[in-house]
Backbone as JSON, one array per atom type, in Angstrom:
{
  "sequence": "XXXXXXXXXXXXXXXXXXXXXXXXXXXXXXXXXXXXXXXXXXXXXXXXXXXXXXXXXXXXXXXXXXXXXXXXXXXXXXXXXXXXXXXXXXXXXXXXX",
  "N": [[-29.52, -12.43, -9.66], [-31.26, -13.73, -7.98], [-33.55, -12.24, -8.35], [-34.1, -12.12, -11.18], [-33.52, -14.63, -12.29], [-34.18, -16.93, -10.58], [-34.06, -19.71, -10.5], [-31.59, -20.35, -11.37], [-28.43, -21.8, -11.18], [-26.14, -20.86, -8.86], [-23.67, -21.83, -8.47], [-22.73, -22.68, -10.87], [-20.38, -21.94, -13.23], [-20.83, -20.99, -15.82], [-23.28, -19.74, -15.67], [-22.72, -17.61, -13.92], [-20.73, -16.34, -15.48], [-22.27, -15.65, -17.73], [-24.11, -13.78, -16.55], [-22.27, -11.8, -15.8], [-21.19, -10.94, -18.25], [-23.56, -9.89, -19.4], [-24.07, -7.77, -17.62], [-21.72, -6.18, -18.19], [-22.2, -5.52, -20.84], [-24.5, -4.04, -20.71], [-23.52, -1.77, -19.34], [-21.71, -0.86, -21.26], [-23.49, -0.26, -23.39], [-25.0, 1.83, -22.17], [-22.96, 3.74, -22.02], [-22.8, 4.26, -24.71], [-24.98, 5.76, -25.26], [-27.31, 7.44, -27.34], [-26.06, 6.92, -29.72], [-25.76, 4.37, -31.45], [-23.86, 3.21, -33.26], [-21.65, 0.97, -35.04], [-19.02, 1.81, -34.79], [-19.08, 3.46, -32.52], [-19.96, 1.73, -30.56], [-17.82, -0.1, -30.49], [-15.82, 1.7, -29.68], [-16.72, 2.39, -27.16], [-16.7, -0.1, -25.91], [-14.07, -0.4, -25.63], [-13.47, 1.38, -23.71], [-13.95, 0.95, -21.04], [-13.95, 1.64, -17.62], [-12.9, 0.93, -14.38], [-15.15, -0.6, -13.72], [-17.31, -2.12, -11.66], [-18.57, -5.28, -10.93], [-21.22, -7.39, -9.82], [-20.6, -10.13, -9.51], [-17.88, -10.27, -9.36], [-14.93, -10.39, -7.3], [-14.62, -8.26, -4.38], [-13.05, -5.26, -5.07], [-11.94, -6.06, -7.55], [-12.05, -4.98, -10.79], [-13.44, -4.14, -14.05], [-11.62, -3.15, -16.81], [-10.83, -1.63, -19.86], [-9.09, -0.64, -22.86], [-8.22, 1.22, -25.84], [-5.96, -0.11, -26.7], [-5.7, -2.39, -25.21], [-7.67, -5.05, -24.7], [-8.13, -6.76, -22.73], [-10.1, -7.47, -20.14], [-10.11, -8.01, -17.46], [-7.66, -7.5, -15.27], [-6.64, -8.11, -12.79], [-6.13, -9.82, -9.68], [-6.58, -11.94, -6.8], [-4.87, -13.63, -4.26], [-5.58, -16.92, -3.0], [-6.1, -19.26, -0.34], [-6.5, -22.64, 0.73], [-8.38, -23.45, 3.42], [-9.01, -25.82, 4.71], [-11.7, -26.15, 4.5], [-12.75, -24.31, 2.62], [-11.72, -22.01, -0.02], [-9.91, -19.15, 0.89], [-9.52, -15.74, 0.57], [-6.48, -13.85, 0.62], [-4.05, -11.28, 1.35], [-3.16, -8.43, -0.68], [-5.07, -6.95, -3.54], [-3.83, -7.94, -6.62], [-2.44, -6.26, -9.16], [-2.11, -5.9, -12.69], [-0.13, -4.2, -15.26], [-1.49, -1.12, -16.28], [-2.94, 0.57, -19.01]],
  "CA": [[-30.02, -13.74, -10.07], [-32.42, -14.0, -7.1], [-34.77, -11.57, -8.88], [-34.43, -12.42, -12.55], [-33.24, -16.04, -12.66], [-34.15, -17.61, -9.25], [-33.81, -21.09, -10.61], [-30.28, -20.51, -11.85], [-27.37, -22.42, -10.28], [-25.12, -19.87, -8.61], [-22.39, -22.49, -8.51], [-22.37, -22.97, -12.28], [-19.52, -20.87, -13.72], [-21.4, -20.41, -17.03], [-24.33, -18.83, -15.21], [-21.93, -16.43, -13.37], [-20.1, -15.69, -16.69], [-23.4, -14.96, -18.54], [-24.54, -12.57, -15.77], [-21.19, -10.79, -15.84], [-21.21, -10.44, -19.68], [-24.7, -9.07, -19.59], [-23.83, -6.49, -16.88], [-20.8, -5.45, -18.87], [-22.86, -5.16, -22.06], [-25.46, -3.0, -20.22], [-22.66, -0.6, -19.14], [-21.2, -0.38, -22.58], [-24.64, 0.38, -24.11], [-25.23, 3.09, -21.5], [-21.94, 4.7, -22.43], [-23.08, 4.57, -26.12], [-26.07, 6.79, -25.36], [-28.15, 7.25, -28.5], [-25.26, 6.73, -30.87], [-25.57, 2.92, -31.48], [-23.11, 2.75, -34.43], [-20.59, -0.04, -34.77], [-17.81, 2.56, -34.42], [-19.24, 3.93, -31.11], [-20.06, 0.48, -29.68], [-16.41, -0.56, -30.3], [-15.11, 2.67, -28.84], [-17.18, 2.31, -25.71], [-16.31, -1.41, -25.32], [-12.63, -0.21, -25.4], [-13.27, 2.5, -22.76], [-14.57, 0.67, -19.8], [-13.05, 2.03, -16.57], [-13.27, 0.67, -13.05], [-16.49, -1.19, -13.74], [-17.5, -3.18, -10.63], [-19.66, -6.3, -11.25], [-21.64, -8.08, -8.6], [-20.03, -11.46, -9.43], [-16.43, -10.22, -9.14], [-14.47, -10.2, -5.93], [-14.49, -6.84, -4.01], [-11.71, -4.62, -5.48], [-11.59, -6.41, -8.87], [-12.81, -4.21, -11.73], [-13.27, -4.29, -15.46], [-10.91, -1.92, -17.44], [-10.35, -1.88, -21.19], [-8.56, 0.47, -23.51], [-8.1, 0.89, -27.28], [-4.78, -0.94, -27.0], [-5.71, -3.51, -24.33], [-9.01, -5.51, -24.54], [-8.23, -7.74, -21.61], [-10.98, -6.76, -19.27], [-9.77, -8.24, -16.02], [-6.16, -7.61, -15.02], [-6.42, -8.08, -11.32], [-6.4, -11.14, -9.03], [-6.28, -12.03, -5.37], [-4.4, -14.98, -3.91], [-6.48, -17.65, -2.07], [-5.51, -20.48, 0.14], [-7.52, -23.59, 1.16], [-8.34, -23.47, 5.0], [-9.56, -27.06, 5.11], [-13.1, -26.21, 4.03], [-12.92, -23.44, 1.43], [-10.6, -21.09, -0.37], [-10.02, -17.9, 1.62], [-8.64, -14.75, 0.02], [-5.49, -13.23, 1.53], [-3.18, -10.34, 0.71], [-3.79, -7.35, -1.54], [-5.43, -7.23, -4.94], [-2.67, -7.84, -7.45], [-2.85, -5.49, -10.42], [-1.18, -5.9, -13.81], [0.1, -2.86, -15.77], [-2.65, -0.5, -16.91], [-2.5, 1.47, -20.16]],
  "C": [[-31.23, -14.06, -9.23], [-33.72, -13.37, -7.78], [-35.13, -12.06, -10.3], [-34.23, -13.88, -13.04], [-33.14, -16.87, -11.37], [-33.8, -19.15, -9.37], [-32.44, -21.41, -11.06], [-29.3, -21.02, -10.77], [-26.27, -21.42, -10.08], [-23.7, -20.51, -8.5], [-21.87, -22.86, -9.89], [-21.59, -21.75, -12.84], [-20.09, -20.26, -15.01], [-22.56, -19.45, -16.66], [-23.73, -17.5, -14.72], [-21.36, -15.68, -14.58], [-21.26, -14.97, -17.49], [-23.91, -13.72, -17.89], [-23.47, -11.44, -15.91], [-21.1, -10.16, -17.23], [-22.35, -9.55, -19.84], [-24.56, -7.77, -18.88], [-22.83, -5.56, -17.61], [-21.39, -4.8, -20.19], [-23.76, -3.96, -21.68], [-24.63, -1.66, -20.04], [-22.14, 0.01, -20.39], [-22.27, 0.33, -23.32], [-24.97, 1.67, -23.48], [-24.21, 4.17, -21.97], [-22.14, 5.13, -23.93], [-24.09, 5.77, -26.22], [-26.95, 6.42, -26.57], [-27.39, 6.94, -29.78], [-24.82, 5.22, -30.92], [-24.91, 2.45, -32.84], [-22.07, 1.73, -34.08], [-19.39, 0.72, -34.21], [-17.93, 2.96, -32.92], [-19.29, 2.7, -30.13], [-18.69, 0.0, -29.47], [-15.59, 0.36, -29.5], [-15.52, 2.64, -27.4], [-16.73, 0.96, -25.1], [-14.78, -1.33, -25.01], [-12.38, 0.94, -24.43], [-14.0, 2.21, -21.5], [-13.59, 0.89, -18.62], [-13.65, 1.74, -15.23], [-14.69, 0.24, -12.88], [-16.55, -2.34, -12.74], [-18.67, -4.03, -11.03], [-19.93, -7.05, -10.01], [-20.94, -9.48, -8.39], [-18.52, -11.46, -9.27], [-16.06, -10.04, -7.69], [-14.39, -8.69, -5.65], [-13.09, -6.34, -4.41], [-11.32, -5.0, -6.92], [-12.53, -5.7, -9.8], [-12.51, -4.57, -13.14], [-12.66, -2.99, -16.02], [-10.49, -2.42, -18.84], [-9.87, -0.53, -21.75], [-8.43, 0.21, -25.0], [-6.88, 0.01, -27.61], [-4.69, -2.25, -26.08], [-7.14, -3.96, -24.08], [-9.15, -6.54, -23.43], [-8.96, -7.02, -20.49], [-10.64, -6.91, -17.81], [-8.3, -8.44, -15.93], [-5.76, -7.59, -13.55], [-6.7, -9.55, -10.78], [-6.14, -10.98, -7.54], [-5.91, -13.44, -5.04], [-5.46, -15.52, -2.96], [-5.76, -18.86, -1.54], [-6.65, -21.35, 0.76], [-7.26, -23.67, 2.73], [-8.84, -24.8, 5.5], [-11.05, -27.28, 4.69], [-13.39, -25.43, 2.76], [-11.69, -22.64, 1.1], [-10.9, -19.73, 0.18], [-9.07, -16.89, 0.97], [-7.73, -14.19, 1.07], [-4.64, -12.27, 0.74], [-3.98, -9.34, -0.11], [-4.25, -7.81, -2.89], [-4.22, -7.03, -5.74], [-3.11, -7.3, -8.81], [-1.73, -5.6, -11.47], [-1.05, -4.4, -14.26], [-1.09, -2.39, -16.54], [-2.15, 0.37, -17.98], [-2.49, 2.89, -19.73]]
}
């Protein structure tokens, strides 16, 4: 954002969401190569594996499959320390396909 949208509000969740969707779309299009058919775009969108995005917490990745389109299936617990929320414990992972 510093380079391409310096006036953007980094605390606005819609700005963060938009940047993350754009980065995911770029990866999906890279996976498509020169075959930009609807069928291949859908196939690649359902084939994202261990995609790390700058706006996600370290260790949280994007994963999709033909039977599960939920892109983020991980979380990390946080607790309020009096000033901010601090992560603790391991990355919690749901069942993968």
